[in-house]
N, C-alpha and C positions, 0 to 999 in steps of 0.2 A: 308366165314366161320364165324361162330358165337362163341363167348366165353361166358361162363356162370360162374359167380362168386357168391358164397354164403358165407356170413359171419356168424360167431357165433351170432353176436348181431343184425343182420338184419333179418327181417322175410321173405324177398323175394329174389329171385335170381335177379341179374341184367344181362341183355343181352348186350353184347358188339359187335359192328360191327368191325371185325378185319381189315377192309379196312380203315375206317374213325376214329375209336376210339370212336364213339358216343355210349353213354350208354342209353339203352332203347329208342333209336331213337331220342334223344334230341341233337341238336347241341350246347347246352349250358352246357352239362355234358359230358366231354370227358375223356376217359381212357388214361393215359400216359404210365403206365407200372407197374411192380411189384418191391417192395423194400423189402429186407431182414429185418426181425424184429430185428436182433441183429447186423449184419455186415453192413457196408456201401457198399452195393451191389445193383445195380439197373438194371433191365432188361426192356428195352423199348418195347413198343407194337410191333414194326416191327420185333423184334427177337423172339417173342413168337409164337411157332407153335407146332404141334403134336409131331414132332421129338424131340424138346427141352424138352417138358413135359415128354415124354417117357424116355429120358435119365435121367432126374432129378428124376423120379420115380425109375428107375432101380438102380441108384447109391446112392439113399437115401438122395439126397439134396433137395427134395421138402417138405418132412414131417419129423418132429421129431419122435422119438420112441414112444411118447405118442399119435401120430396120428394127431397132430396139424400141419398146414402148416407153413413153415418157412418164408413165404412172405405175405405182405399186399399190398394194392393198393395205387397208386398215381394217382390222377385225377385232372381235372380242372373243377370247377363248377362255372359258371357265371364269368369266368375270374380269379378265385382264385385257386391257386394250393394248394392241400391238401393231406394229408396222412390219411388213414382210421385208425388213432390211432395205437395201437399195436394189432389190430384185425387180427388174422389168417384168411385166406380165403380158400375156396375150389374151385378149378379151373377145368373146363371141356371145351373141344372144340368140336364143332359139325359142320359138313358140311351142 
């Protein structure tokens, strides 16, 4: 399964292999999970699936009322763990 994430400030989607966490096929750029932009809440890659995203959409915990996603990305890029700032992201999963 592949996950696609599009950020407001990035011009292209990134493709994430949900098995390895590799972003755009690179073993140097690894997706670790989603972090809430306001709360200290982290969802690791192994917990993210269609069922979880569907539940989050249904109960309103994925997006704010203004349409912005409540989560941003935590990744490892060349050995450095980083958060994509306070950038809301748009998340989709595909088989």
